[in-house]
C-alpha positions in Angstrom: 17.4 -1.7 -13.8 17.8 -4.4 -11.1 18.3 -8.0 -12.2 15.4 -9.1 -10.0 12.6 -7.6 -8.1 13.7 -6.9 -4.5 10.8 -5.1 -2.8 7.2 -6.1 -2.0 4.7 -3.2 -2.2 1.4 -3.6 -0.5 -1.6 -1.7 -1.9 -5.2 -1.7 -0.8 -8.0 0.1 0.9 -7.6 1.5 4.4 -8.2 -1.4 6.8 -6.8 -4.0 4.4 -3.9 -4.7 6.7 -1.0 -3.2 4.6 0.9 -1.9 7.7 0.3 -4.8 10.0 0.8 -7.5 7.4 3.8 -5.6 6.1 5.6 -5.7 9.4 4.8 -9.5 9.7 6.0 -10.1 6.1 9.2 -8.1 6.6 10.0 -10.1 9.8 9.2 -13.4 8.2 11.2 -12.7 5.0 14.1 -10.8 6.7 13.4 -7.7 4.8 13.3 -4.1 6.0 9.9 -2.4 6.4 8.7 1.1 5.5 5.2 2.6 5.8 4.8 5.5 3.4 2.1 7.1 5.4 4.7 7.6 8.1 7.1 8.9 5.6 4.5 11.5 4.5 3.9 12.5 8.1 7.6 12.8 8.8 8.2 14.8 5.5 5.4 17.3 6.2 5.3 17.3 10.0 1.5 16.8 9.8 -0.9 13.9 10.2 -2.6 12.7 7.0 -5.9 14.1 8.3 -4.3 17.5 9.0 -3.0 17.6 5.4 -6.5 16.8 4.1 -8.2 19.3 6.5 -5.7 22.1 5.7 -4.9 21.6 2.0 -7.4 19.2 0.6 -7.3 15.6 -0.5 -5.5 16.5 -3.8 -2.6 17.9 -1.8 -2.2 14.7 0.1 -2.2 12.8 -3.2 0.5 15.1 -4.6 2.7 14.7 -1.5 2.2 11.0 -1.6 3.2 10.7 -5.2 6.3 12.8 -4.6 7.3 10.7 -1.6 6.8 7.4 -3.6 8.7 8.7 -6.6 11.6 9.5 -4.5 11.9 6.1 -2.8 15.1 4.3 -3.8 14.9 1.1 -1.8 16.0 -2.5 -2.1 15.0 -5.4 0.1 12.0 -3.8 1.6 8.4 -4.4 2.3 6.6 -1.1 1.5 3.1 -0.4 2.9 1.6 2.4 0.9 -1.3 4.6 1.7 -4.6 3.6 0.2 -4.4 6.4 -2.4 -1.0 5.6 -3.7 -2.6 4.2 -6.9 -3.8 7.6 -7.9 -0.2 8.5 -8.9 0.7 6.6 -12.1 4.3 7.9 -12.1 4.7 6.7 -8.5 3.3 3.3 -9.2 5.4 2.9 -12.4 8.5 3.8 -10.3 7.6 1.2 -7.7 6.9 -1.5 -10.3 10.5 -1.3 -11.6 11.9 -2.9 -8.5 8.9 -4.4 -6.7 6.2 -7.0 -6.8 2.9 -5.2 -6.2 0.5 -7.1 -4.0 -3.1 -6.0 -3.7 -4.6 -6.9 -0.3 -8.2 -7.3 -1.4 -11.0 -7.0 1.2 -14.7 -6.5 0.7 -16.5 -3.2 1.4 -18.2 -4.8 4.4 -14.7 -5.6 5.8 -13.5 -2.1 5.2 -16.5 -0.7 7.1 -16.0 -3.2 10.0 -12.2 -2.5 10.3 -12.0 1.3 9.9 -15.3 2.5 11.3 -15.4 6.3 10.9 -13.1 6.8 7.9 -13.5 10.6 8.3 -10.8 10.4 10.9 -8.3 8.3 8.9 -6.8 10.9 6.6 -8.5 9.2 3.6 -7.8 10.9 0.3 -11.2 11.3 -1.2 -13.5 13.9 -2.8 -15.5 15.6 0.0 -18.8 14.4 -1.4 -17.6 10.9 -2.3 -19.2 8.0 -0.4 -17.2 5.1 0.8 -19.0 2.9 -1.7 -17.9 5.2 -4.6 -14.3 5.4 -3.3 -14.1 1.6 -2.9 -15.4 1.1 -6.5 -13.0 3.7 -7.9 -10.0 2.4 -6.1 -10.7 -1.3 -6.8 -10.2 -0.6 -10.5 -6.8 1.0 -9.8 -5.6 -1.6 -7.3 -6.4 -4.3 -9.9 -4.6 -2.4 -12.6 -1.3 -2.1 -10.8 -1.3 -5.4 -8.9 1.1 -8.2 -9.9 -0.6 -10.5 -7.3 -3.9 -10.3 -5.4 -4.4 -11.8 -2.0 -7.9 -12.0 -0.5 -8.0 -10.8 3.1 -11.5 -11.4 4.2 -12.0 -14.1 6.9 -8.2 -14.6 7.3 -5.8 -13.7 10.1 -3.0 -11.4 9.4 -0.6 -14.3 9.7 -2.5 -16.2 7.0 -2.4 -13.3 4.7 1.3 -12.9 5.3 1.9 -16.6 4.5 -0.2 -16.4 1.3 1.8 -13.4 0.1 5.1 -15.3 0.8 3.8 -18.2 -1.2 2.7 -16.1 -4.2 5.8 -14.0 -4.5 8.5 -16.4 -3.4 10.3 -16.8 -6.7 10.2 -13.1 -7.7 11.6 -11.7 -4.4 12.9 -14.3 -2.0 14.8 -16.6 -4.3 15.8 -14.4 -7.2 16.4 -11.4 -5.0 19.0 -13.2 -3.1 21.0 -14.3 -6.1 24.0 -12.0 -6.9 
């Protein structure tokens, strides 16, 4: 077990800014960056939407859990897929070496930012509405989050700076002590 937490894991709904804010945060904090959606696509050779279309949303969740459970990183900002929180083993694995930050945005902001979510490779039950998915996931994001950062009406730079302020001691100071 590490002496300190060395990663920052971003969780939240599609459109919450995990990937974009993650890159900004990694640059600002001199950490490496990884987007687990890209790892899944690289691992499978398929887009997220193709996985959902070909094998169903549960297949995407299983693949995502496997990819997350096999991460062995230090000094990274990790942008997860929106459905990462469905895999408790994966989230427990990430929590051992990471501060988990929930990028919280409203349902209205999700709608505004992602538009037609049927094209985003979103892992959801076929009959599930965006409202139902949002409510279901919000409970899970809150459960796993060590910190919550509100993203509505803020620029990506503002969200990045707020994250840095909220996790400075866990990652940036302690993480650099050897």
